[in-house]
N, C-alpha and C positions, 0 to 999 in steps of 0.2 A: 128549137135550135139544139144541136148536139151539146151535151155538157162540156166536153173537152174544148169546144170552140168558144166558150164563154171567156171573157177577160177575167183576170185574177180577182178583181173586185166583185164581179158577179158570182164567181165561184164561192167566195167567202160569204156573200149574201145568201147563196143557195144553202150553204152549210148552216148558217144561222137560222134559216127558215125551215130547215129539214126537221124530220122527226127523229133524228139520231139521238140516242140516249147518251148519258155521260160516259158509259163504258165504250161505246162506239166512237164518241168524240175523242176520247183519250187515245184511241187507236190512230186517229188521223191528226193528232197534235202537230207532228212533224210536217205534215202536209199544209196545215194552216199557217205555220211559221214560214214555210217555203213560199206560199202564195203571197203573204204579206211582204216578204223580202225579195220577191221575184227571183227566187233561186230555181232557174229552169231545169237544172240537172236533177234536183230532188223532185220537182213537180213531175217531170217525165217519168222518173223511176216509179213514183207512187201511182201515177195515172196509168201505168202499164198493167195495173191490177184490175182494170175494168173500164166500162164505158160510161157508167154513171156513178154518182156519189155513194149510194148504198152498196153497190157491187164492189167498188174500190175498197170501202171500209171493211166489208166482210171478207173479201178475198185476202186483203192485207193482214187482217187479224189471223186468219187461218194459216197463212204462210209464215207469219212471225212466230206463232206458236209451234208450228211444225218444224221450223228450223231451229228455234231456240231450245225447245224441250226434247225433240226426238232426232234432230240432225238431218232432216230432209232438206235438200237444196234445189230440187227441180221445181219449176212452175209450169204446169200443163193446164191449159184451159179447155173446157168443152165447147161445143158449137154455140152455146148461149153466153159465153164469156165468164162462166163460173169456174173457179179453181177445181181441178179434178182432185178426187180423194187420194190421199197418199197410200202407197202400198207397203204395208208392214211386211217384214221378213219373218221367216221361221214361224209362220202362223200355224196354230194347232187348235182344233175344236174338239171338245170333250162333251159327249152327250150323256144325259142322266135320265133315269126313269123310263128307259126304252121298253121295259116289260110291263108298264102300266096299261091296264085296259081302259078303253074309252078314247082312243085317238090322241094320246099325249106323246106319242113316239116322236122323238127328236125336237120336242117343243121346249125342252129345258137344256140349254147348252152354255158352255163357257168357252170363249175363243180368246186366245192370247196371241200377241204379235210383238216383234222387236223392231225398233227404229234403227236407222243407220249408225247412231251413236251408242247403241247397246242398251238404251232404255226400253223397258217392256211396259205393256199396258194390256187391258183386257176389255172384253165386251160380253154382255150377258143376254140371253133370251130366256125369260122366265114365264112359266104358265102354270096356273092352278085352275080349279074348277070355275071360279067366278071372276078371275082377274089375270092380268099378265102385264109384262113390260119387256122392252127390248132396247138395248143400246149396243151398237156395234163397236168394233175396235176403231178408235178415233184419236186424233191428236189432241182433242179436248178432254180426254180421259186422264186420270191421274197416272203419272209415270212411276215405274219401279225400277230399282237397280238390277234385279235379277229375275230370271224365269221363276224360280222357287217363290220369291216374295210376291210376284205378280199372281201366280196360281193360288197362293195362300189367301190373299186378299179377295180374289174372285170367288173362291170357294166359300169363304166366310160370309161374303155378301149374299151368295146364293142360299146358304143355310139360314141366314138371318131373315131373308125375305120369305122363304117357305115356312119358317117357324112362325113368323108374324101372321102369315095367311092362315095357319092352323087348318090346313086342308088334309084330311086323312088320306085322300087319294094320292097326294104327292109326297107322303112320308118316305116312299122308296127313293125319291130324289134326294131327300135330306140324308138318308142312310148312305147312299152311294157317294154323295159329296163329303160326308164326314169320314167315310172310309178312305177316300182319296186324300183328304186333308191329313188324316193320321199317318198315311203312308209318306206323304211329302215331308211332314214334320218329324218323321222317324219314330213315331209313337207306336207303330204297328209294323211288323215285318211284312215285306212284300210276299205275296203268295203266288 
């Protein structure tokens, strides 16, 4: 049977039997209260976020964060019922270490973007000889009040990661990131 076709008591039972964690349950607290009090307006509003419990919880969490932190207001779902990723404005990508030999071209980058309410965030793509990591610009990343502050934190994280990796091949990445950081912070004149 379709989740939305269940009666309120069965939906509550499904929530109690689910593998949702405390954080996910906190997201749907309002939904649980609405089910218990038979508040059809709130139930319909929340169930518009998906076809099954897990999808509702995750889509609602993403939308709540996107609207509260970055000011996004639209909800667009893909063909599978998952909330589409928000499109940040004024996105810029900075590449580091493009002159490194051995195929590391464009594998170290910092991307920044601004939400509708003016909050900025960043994503990093980091690569060294034996490891790497990547996190795109997302509503789940930390928000910053200005482009400058966002860039500073992104560059500092890139420098810290590469310094911890202690990879001689990526030292040009660290140098380029430090140079850009110095320029942003006004410690070095722009050339």
